[in-house]
C-alpha positions as CSV (number, residue, x, y, z in Angstrom):
1,X,152.6,27.7,71.4
2,X,154.2,25.7,68.7
3,X,156.9,23.2,69.7
4,X,159.9,25.4,68.9
5,X,162.4,22.7,69.9
6,X,161.8,20.7,66.7
7,X,160.8,23.5,64.2
8,X,162.8,26.3,62.7
9,X,161.6,29.8,63.4
10,X,160.2,30.0,59.9
11,X,158.2,26.8,60.3
12,X,157.1,27.8,63.8
13,X,155.6,30.9,62.1
14,X,153.7,28.6,59.7
15,X,152.1,26.8,62.6
16,X,151.2,30.0,64.3
17,X,149.6,31.3,61.1
18,X,147.7,28.1,60.6
19,X,146.4,28.2,64.2
20,X,145.2,31.7,63.7
21,X,143.4,31.0,60.5
22,X,141.6,28.0,62.1
23,X,140.7,29.9,65.2
24,X,139.5,33.0,63.3
25,X,136.6,31.2,61.7
26,X,136.3,28.1,63.9
27,X,137.2,25.9,61.0
28,X,138.1,22.2,61.2
29,X,141.6,22.9,60.0
30,X,144.0,25.8,59.4
31,X,147.0,25.7,57.2
32,X,149.9,27.9,56.0
33,X,152.5,27.6,53.3
34,X,155.7,29.4,52.5
35,X,156.8,29.9,48.9
36,X,160.1,30.2,47.2
37,X,160.4,33.9,48.1
38,X,159.5,33.4,51.8
39,X,156.0,34.8,51.4
40,X,153.4,33.1,53.5
41,X,149.8,32.2,52.9
42,X,147.3,31.1,55.5
43,X,143.8,29.6,55.0
44,X,141.1,27.7,56.8
45,X,138.8,24.8,55.6
46,X,135.9,26.0,53.5
47,X,132.7,23.9,53.5
48,X,129.8,25.3,51.5
49,X,126.9,23.6,49.8
50,X,128.6,24.1,46.4
51,X,132.3,24.1,47.5
52,X,134.5,22.1,49.8
53,X,138.2,23.0,50.0
54,X,140.7,21.8,52.6
55,X,142.8,24.5,54.4
56,X,146.0,23.2,52.8
57,X,144.5,23.2,49.3
58,X,143.3,26.8,49.8
59,X,146.7,27.9,51.1
60,X,148.4,26.4,48.1
61,X,145.8,27.9,45.8
62,X,146.4,31.3,47.3
63,X,150.2,30.9,46.8
64,X,149.8,29.9,43.2
65,X,147.3,32.7,42.5
66,X,150.0,35.1,43.8
67,X,152.6,33.7,41.5
68,X,154.3,31.0,43.6
69,X,156.1,28.3,41.7
70,X,157.5,26.3,44.7
71,X,156.3,25.5,48.2
72,X,159.2,25.4,50.7
73,X,157.2,24.2,53.7
74,X,153.7,23.9,55.0
75,X,151.8,23.4,58.2
76,X,148.4,22.1,59.1
77,X,146.6,22.5,62.4
78,X,144.0,20.0,63.0
79,X,142.3,17.8,65.7
80,X,143.1,14.7,63.7
81,X,146.6,13.2,63.7
82,X,146.6,12.3,60.0
83,X,147.3,14.6,57.1
84,X,144.4,14.7,54.7
85,X,145.4,13.4,51.2
86,X,143.9,16.2,49.1
87,X,146.0,18.9,50.8
88,X,149.1,16.8,50.7
89,X,148.6,16.3,47.0
90,X,148.3,20.1,46.4
91,X,151.6,20.7,48.1
92,X,153.2,17.8,46.2
93,X,152.1,19.5,42.9
94,X,154.6,22.2,43.7
95,X,157.2,20.4,45.8
96,X,157.9,16.7,45.9
97,X,159.6,16.7,49.3
98,X,158.7,20.0,51.1
99,X,158.0,19.3,54.8
100,X,154.3,19.4,55.8
101,X,154.1,19.9,59.6
102,X,151.0,18.6,61.3
103,X,150.1,20.2,64.6
104,X,147.3,19.9,67.1
105,X,145.1,23.0,68.0
106,X,147.5,23.9,70.8
107,X,150.4,24.1,68.3
108,X,152.2,20.9,69.4
109,X,153.8,19.1,66.6
110,X,152.2,15.7,65.8
111,X,154.6,14.9,63.0
112,X,156.1,15.9,59.7
113,X,155.4,14.4,56.3
114,X,158.2,14.8,53.7
115,X,157.1,12.4,50.9
């Protein structure tokens, strides 16, 4: 379960959605974002011969395709401790300082990026 001692209920939900997206397809990463209206979008890494998209990029793209103008918060579930730059850049396109929570596959928080 996500580390609920350090995350709000809304951010814990993002970690749970990201874990589910990752597990559903056995992807390297899962991600979820929350937009300005509280709507959430979850995605998993896509790697095809003609297309590679990080989970966080895809979650942001889904939000934008649904009309989001701002990302309030994001979460990435990954086996690596570092946040990948492409996904971070996608979030920063819509929110300069939104928290991006990085969690391990068990849902334990590894850290939060805010800049």
